[in-house]
C-alpha positions in Angstrom: 67.4 261.2 118.8 70.9 262.6 118.7 73.0 261.9 115.5 76.3 260.2 115.4 78.4 262.1 112.8 81.7 260.7 111.5 83.9 263.7 110.7 87.0 262.4 108.9 89.9 263.7 106.8 91.0 261.5 103.9 93.0 261.4 100.7 91.4 261.3 97.2 91.7 257.5 97.4 89.9 257.2 100.7 92.7 256.8 103.2 92.8 258.6 106.5 96.5 258.2 106.8 99.4 255.8 106.0 99.4 252.2 107.2 100.2 253.4 110.8 97.5 256.1 110.6 99.9 259.1 110.2 98.0 261.8 108.4 100.6 264.5 108.5 100.8 264.7 104.7 97.3 266.3 104.9 98.3 269.1 107.3 99.6 271.4 104.6 96.0 272.0 103.5 95.0 273.5 106.8 95.2 277.1 105.6 93.4 280.2 106.7 90.4 279.7 104.4 90.0 276.1 105.6 90.4 277.0 109.3 87.8 279.8 108.9 85.3 277.2 107.6 86.1 274.7 110.4 85.8 277.5 113.0 82.4 278.6 111.7 80.8 275.3 110.6 82.5 272.6 112.7 84.1 274.4 115.6 83.8 271.5 118.1 85.8 269.2 115.8 88.9 271.2 116.5 91.0 270.1 119.5 90.8 272.4 122.6 94.4 273.7 122.2 93.7 274.6 118.6 90.4 276.3 119.5 92.4 278.4 122.0 95.0 279.4 119.4 92.4 280.6 116.9 90.2 282.4 119.4 87.3 279.9 119.8 88.0 279.0 123.4 84.8 279.5 125.4 82.5 279.8 122.4 79.1 278.2 122.7 78.7 274.7 121.2 77.1 274.7 117.8 76.7 271.0 116.6 78.4 268.6 119.1 78.6 268.2 122.8 80.1 264.7 122.9 83.0 263.0 121.2 83.9 259.3 120.7 87.4 258.5 119.5 89.5 255.4 119.1 92.5 254.5 121.1 94.9 255.2 118.2 93.5 258.7 117.8 93.7 259.3 121.5 97.3 258.1 121.7 98.3 260.8 119.2 97.3 263.4 121.9 98.8 261.5 124.7 102.2 261.4 122.9 102.0 265.3 122.9 101.2 265.3 126.7 97.5 266.1 126.1 95.3 263.9 128.2 92.0 265.7 127.3 92.3 266.8 123.7 88.6 267.8 123.4 88.1 269.2 126.9 85.3 271.4 125.6 83.2 268.2 125.0 82.2 265.1 126.9 85.0 262.8 125.9 84.8 259.0 125.4 87.7 256.8 124.2 86.8 253.3 122.8 89.6 251.0 124.0 89.7 247.4 125.1 93.3 247.7 126.3 93.2 250.9 128.3 92.0 250.1 131.8 91.5 253.6 133.1 91.6 257.1 131.9 94.6 259.4 132.5 92.2 262.3 132.8 88.9 262.7 134.7 87.3 264.4 131.6 87.9 261.2 129.5 85.8 258.1 130.0 87.0 254.8 128.6 84.4 252.5 126.9 86.0 249.1 127.1 83.0 246.8 126.3 79.5 247.0 124.6 80.6 250.0 122.4 77.5 249.8 120.2 75.2 249.7 123.3 76.9 252.7 124.8 76.7 254.7 121.6 73.0 253.8 121.3 72.4 255.0 124.8 74.3 258.3 124.1 72.2 258.8 120.9 69.0 258.2 122.9 69.7 260.9 125.5 67.2 263.7 125.6 68.3 267.1 124.5 71.8 268.1 123.9 73.7 268.3 120.6 75.0 265.6 118.4 77.9 263.1 118.8 81.2 263.6 117.0 82.9 260.4 115.9 86.6 261.1 115.5 88.4 258.1 114.2 89.8 255.8 113.7 89.3 253.4 111.0 88.4 250.3 113.1 86.1 252.3 115.4 84.2 253.7 112.4 83.9 250.2 110.9 82.6 248.9 114.2 80.1 251.7 114.4 79.1 251.8 110.8 75.4 250.8 111.5 75.1 253.6 114.0 76.6 256.4 111.9 73.8 258.9 110.8 75.9 261.4 109.0 79.3 261.6 107.3 81.4 264.8 107.0 84.3 263.8 104.7 87.1 266.3 104.4 89.0 265.3 101.3 92.5 266.6 100.5 94.0 266.5 97.0 96.6 263.9 97.6 96.8 260.1 96.9 98.4 257.8 99.4 98.1 254.7 97.2 97.8 252.5 100.3 97.1 253.2 103.9 94.4 253.2 106.6 90.9 253.1 105.1 88.1 255.3 106.3 86.2 252.2 107.5 88.3 249.3 108.8 85.7 246.6 108.4 84.7 243.8 106.0 82.3 244.3 103.1 79.1 245.8 104.6 77.4 248.0 102.0 75.6 251.0 103.3 74.1 253.8 101.3 74.2 257.6 102.1 72.6 260.6 100.4 74.8 263.6 99.4 73.6 266.7 101.2 76.3 269.2 100.2 79.8 269.9 98.9 82.1 272.8 99.9 85.2 273.4 97.8 88.3 275.4 98.8 90.9 277.2 96.7 93.7 274.8 98.0 91.9 271.9 96.3 90.3 270.4 99.5 86.6 269.7 99.6 84.1 268.8 102.3 81.2 266.5 101.5 78.3 265.9 103.8 76.1 262.8 103.6 73.1 261.5 105.5 72.3 257.8 105.9 69.7 256.7 103.4 66.6 255.4 105.0 
């Protein structure tokens, strides 16, 4: 069974961005040490154009071969003219409002999201599935998430878009590891508790 891993950047107070989802305040922590870690440990989580810039283009996949992202996250790439932000992966965008994809590499999931994710997880072979935001999508898929990789930056928003946009639904995860960085960022990895 393939794992669904929610890789998310957040503030100390658990927000992935401001109320509109803008996370640009976190960008200043993307320094050389941090990029080296991402390039080594989570290379598929970097968008294709970033992978190209730091010399990872064409590298074999390490952890993920599939990505699922929400419409708001995908719209950020579309605003920059990028129709396939993760061209190195099989790309799915969960959207009830987008009728068809602007790119042949991107497939739209417009209904039965949970069923589709379960089918992807049940596929034989292959690597795991990278869940890349947003808040509402993560909330909708909370019962399917097997692993959390939380990239926490040393800032406080005070208010904003939470990591999980859902009602109270308590789930428990086990801490697997913590990596700290000199810029104050840290990356925690958790596995769903059985």
